[in-house]
C-alpha positions in Angstrom: 2.5 4.3 -3.0 2.4 2.1 -6.0 5.4 1.9 -8.8 5.7 -1.7 -9.8 4.2 -0.9 -13.6 6.8 -3.9 -15.4 4.7 -6.8 -13.7 2.1 -5.8 -16.6 3.3 -3.7 -18.7 5.1 -0.6 -19.2 5.6 3.0 -16.8 1.7 4.8 -16.8 1.8 7.6 -18.0 0.7 10.4 -15.4 -1.5 13.6 -15.8 -1.0 16.6 -13.5 -4.7 17.5 -12.2 -5.0 21.0 -10.9 -7.4 22.6 -8.2 -9.4 24.5 -10.4 -10.1 21.3 -13.3 -11.5 19.4 -9.5 -13.3 22.5 -9.0 -15.4 22.2 -12.2 -15.5 18.5 -12.1 -17.2 19.5 -8.9 -19.7 22.2 -9.8 -20.6 19.8 -13.2 -21.0 16.4 -10.9 -21.9 18.2 -7.2 -23.1 21.0 -7.6 -24.5 20.7 -3.9 -20.4 21.0 -3.2 -19.5 23.6 -5.6 -19.2 26.1 -2.6 -16.8 24.5 -0.8 -12.9 25.7 -1.4 -11.0 22.8 -2.9 -7.1 22.7 -2.2 -4.4 20.1 -2.7 -3.3 18.2 0.2 0.6 18.5 1.2 1.5 14.4 0.4 -0.5 14.2 -2.4 0.6 10.6 -3.2 1.8 8.3 -6.5 -1.3 6.5 -7.4 -3.9 9.7 -6.8 -4.2 13.5 -7.4 -6.0 13.9 -4.1 -7.3 17.7 -2.6 -9.3 18.3 0.3 -13.0 19.3 -0.3 -14.0 21.8 2.4 -12.9 20.7 5.9 -14.8 17.5 6.1 -14.4 15.9 2.6 -11.4 14.6 0.2 -11.0 14.1 -3.8 -8.7 12.0 -5.3 -8.8 11.2 -8.6 -6.3 8.7 -10.4 -3.3 9.5 -12.1 -3.2 7.3 -14.9 -5.2 4.8 -16.5 -3.7 1.8 -14.5 -4.7 3.1 -11.1 -8.3 4.0 -12.2 -8.9 0.4 -12.3 -9.4 1.3 -8.9 -11.8 3.3 -7.9 -14.7 1.1 -8.7 -13.5 -1.5 -6.2 -13.2 1.1 -3.5 -16.5 1.6 -4.2 -17.8 -1.3 -3.5 -15.3 -2.8 -0.5 -15.2 0.2 1.5 -19.0 0.4 2.3 -18.5 -3.4 3.4 -14.8 -3.5 4.9 -15.3 -0.8 7.2 -17.8 -2.2 10.3 -15.6 -5.3 10.7 -12.4 -2.8 11.2 -11.5 -1.2 14.2 -10.0 1.9 13.2 -11.4 4.3 10.0 -10.9 3.7 6.9 -12.1 5.3 3.9 -15.8 6.0 3.5 -16.9 6.8 -0.1 -19.5 9.8 -0.5 -19.4 10.0 -4.5 -18.4 8.7 -7.5 -17.5 11.3 -9.8 -17.2 10.5 -14.0 -14.9 11.5 -16.6 -15.1 15.0 -17.8 -13.5 18.6 -18.2 -11.2 17.2 -19.8 -10.1 14.0 -16.3 -10.8 11.1 -18.5 -11.6 8.2 -15.2 -13.5 7.8 -12.8 -12.5 9.8 -9.5 -14.3 9.5 -5.8 -15.3 11.3 -3.0 -14.6 10.8 0.6 -14.4 11.7 4.2 -12.5 13.5 5.2 -9.8 11.4 7.8 -7.9 13.4 10.5 -4.8 12.6 11.3 -0.4 12.5 10.1 1.1 10.2 7.8 3.6 7.6 10.0 6.6 9.7 7.1 5.7 13.1 8.7 4.9 12.2 12.8 6.8 10.7 15.1 5.2 7.2 16.9 5.0 7.5 20.9 5.6 3.3 21.3 6.6 1.6 17.7 5.9 -1.4 19.8 2.1 -0.5 20.9 1.7 0.7 17.6 3.0 -2.8 16.0 0.5 -4.8 17.8 -2.8 -2.0 16.8 -1.5 -2.6 13.6 -1.5 -6.4 13.8 -5.0 -6.3 15.4 -6.0 -4.1 12.3 -5.0 -6.5 9.9 -6.2 -9.8 11.8 -9.6 -8.5 11.5 -9.4 -7.4 7.9 -8.3 -11.0 6.9 -10.7 -12.9 9.2 -13.4 -10.7 6.8 -15.4 -12.9 4.6 -14.2 -12.6 1.9 -16.5 -14.2 -1.1 -16.3 -12.0 -3.9 -13.6 -10.8 -2.9 -11.1 -8.7 -6.1 -8.4 -11.1 -6.6 -5.2 -10.8 -7.6 -5.0 -8.7 -11.3 -4.3 -5.7 -12.9 -6.2 -3.4 -10.1 -3.9 -4.3 -7.8 -0.1 -5.2 -9.3 -1.5 -8.9 -8.8 -0.5 -8.4 -5.2 -2.1 -11.3 -2.9 -0.7 -13.4 -6.2 2.8 -15.2 -6.4 5.7 -13.4 -5.1 7.0 -14.9 -8.2 4.9 -12.0 -10.9 7.9 -9.9 -9.5 10.7 -11.8 -10.4 11.7 -9.9 -13.7 11.5 -7.3 -12.2 13.6 -7.9 -9.3 16.2 -9.7 -11.9 16.5 -6.2 -13.7 17.4 -4.1 -10.3 19.5 -7.1 -9.8 21.4 -6.9 -12.6 22.5 -2.7 -12.5 23.7 -3.2 -8.9 27.8 -3.4 -8.9 28.4 -4.5 -5.7 28.2 -8.5 -6.0 28.6 -9.7 -2.6 25.4 -7.1 -1.6 23.6 -9.2 -5.0 24.1 -12.7 -3.6 23.0 -11.7 -0.2 19.4 -10.1 -1.7 19.5 -13.5 -4.6 19.4 -15.8 -1.7 17.1 -13.9 0.0 15.3 -13.4 -2.6 15.1 -17.4 -3.4 14.7 -18.3 -0.2 11.0 -16.0 -0.4 10.5 -17.1 -3.8 10.4 -21.0 -3.0 7.7 -20.8 -0.6 3.7 -20.3 -1.4 0.7 -19.8 0.6 -1.3 -22.7 0.3 -4.3 -21.1 3.1 -8.1 -20.2 2.3 -7.5 -16.0 0.1 -8.0 -14.0 2.6 -8.2 -9.5 2.9 -5.5 -7.8 2.6 -4.2 -4.5 2.3 -1.7 -4.7 -0.5 -0.2 -1.5 0.6 0.5 -1.4 4.3 3.1 1.6 4.4 3.8 4.6 6.5 2.2 7.4 4.1 -0.7 5.1 4.8 -1.4 4.7 8.5 -2.0 8.0 9.4 -1.2 8.5 13.3 -3.5 10.5 16.0 -1.3 10.9 19.2 1.9 9.5 18.1 -0.6 5.8 17.6 -2.0 4.5 15.2 -5.4 6.3 14.2 -6.9 5.4 10.5 -5.6 3.4 7.4 -6.0 4.9 4.5 -5.6 3.8 0.8 -7.0 0.4 -0.1 -6.4 1.0 -3.7 -4.0 -2.6 -4.2 -6.4 -4.7 -1.8 -8.1 -7.6 -2.7 -8.3 -11.6 -1.6 -5.2 -14.3 -1.6 -2.0 -14.3 -0.5 -1.9 -11.7 2.9 2.1 -11.8 3.4 2.3 -8.2 1.0 1.1 -6.6 3.9 3.9 -7.9 5.8 6.4 -5.4 3.7 6.2 -2.8 7.3 7.8 -5.1 9.0 10.6 -3.9 7.7 9.9 -0.7 6.2 9.8 0.7 9.7 9.2 -0.9 12.1 12.7 -2.2 13.8 13.4 -5.4 16.1 11.3 -5.4 18.8 7.8 -3.8 17.5 8.5 -6.5 14.2 9.0 -9.0 16.7 5.2 -7.7 18.1 3.9 -7.8 14.7 4.9 -11.7 13.7 3.7 -12.8 17.1 0.2 -11.0 16.6 0.2 -12.2 13.0 1.1 -15.7 14.0 3.1 -15.6 10.7 4.9 -19.1 10.1 8.4 -18.9 9.1 7.7 -19.3 5.1 4.4 -16.2 5.3 7.5 -14.1 7.3 9.9 -15.4 4.6 7.0 -13.7 1.8 6.3 -10.5 3.2 10.7 -9.9 3.5 10.9 -11.1 0.0 7.1 -8.3 -0.9 9.7 -5.4 0.4 13.3 -6.8 -0.7 12.1 -7.0 -4.3 11.1 -2.9 -3.2 14.0 -2.3 -1.9 15.8 -2.8 -4.2 14.3 -1.2 -7.6 14.7 2.4 -5.4 18.2 1.2 -4.0 19.1 1.1 -7.4 16.8 3.7 -8.5 18.7 6.3 -6.4 16.8 5.9 -3.3 19.1 6.5 -0.2 16.7 5.1 2.8 16.1 1.8 1.1 19.8 0.4 1.3 18.8 0.3 5.0 15.8 -1.7 4.3 17.7 -4.6 2.2 20.1 -3.8 5.2 18.0 -5.0 7.9 16.5 -7.9 6.2 19.3 -9.7 5.0 20.7 -9.3 8.6 17.8 -10.6 9.6 17.7 -13.8 7.6 21.4 -14.3 7.4 20.8 -15.2 11.3 17.2 -17.1 11.1 19.8 -19.0 7.8 16.3 -18.7 6.3 14.1 -21.3 8.1 
C-alpha cells in the first residue's frame, strides 16, 4: 500500500467503484466474460479497487489519477519479468479503457491463490525470509534496459531517500516525545548520508506484508507491482522491520549481501513510513520505529 502523495503533490482524490459498475465495464469491453460474477475482494488495497471476476481472474481499477500511472507499466513489464522470477506474479489478461463514468485505464489479471502475510500465519519466518531474498535477487538480475526509472509512476521509489525528507520533517514536527524524535532524527540523517553508487536494478518498491501471499504458511507469490522500477533496490528492504524479526532479518540481509549503507537506507525506507503512520495514530507503527532505533543504536550506525 502506498500513501506518500506529499512527495509529489497533494493527497490523491480517491474514488469509489462498485461491483455493478465493474460488471458494466466488463460487459462493454470484455463481453466474453460478461456472464462471470463480480465481487469485491476482502482486502481491496489502497491504490486500487479490486474485484474477483469469476474464479480465475481479478479486476484492478486505480482509485485515483496518481495511481493510474502504474497501469500501462504493469501491462508492459509484468509479462517480461514473470519468466525470470521464482514465484508467481500477476499476469495481465486484459487492458481496460475509461468508460461508464470510470476515468482511467484498468486491468484484468489472472487470480493467484494465497493469503496475504498480514492475514495468515507464517510457518517458519527464517525460511520465509530466505524465499523472499531469492525472489528479490532474481528480480534484481533481470535486464534493466529500458525499465522505468523512479518518477511519478512509483512515488520516486528507487531514487534518493532524500525525496522523503520533507514528509519526515513534517511528521517529526508533530511528535511530542523529544527523546524519540532525537533518536529517529539520528538514524534518519545517517540514512540520508548514504547513497547508491551501483548500476540500476529492478526493484518491486512495495514489499509489504499485504503484497506477499502465503500458502500453507510459506511465501507463494508476490503481487502489486505498481511501484516497481529500476534504480536503488534498498526500498525493498523495509520488510526487514515491518514483518521480519531478529534471526529472519539477518537471513534476509545475508542472502541479499546488503552492505551497511544499503541496510541503513532500507531502514530509512521503513522508518519514514512508520513515523508518518505513528504520528497519524497507527498503533502498530511504534513497534517498527523501536526496532529500527534499537538495531542501529547497537550497530552505532556503522
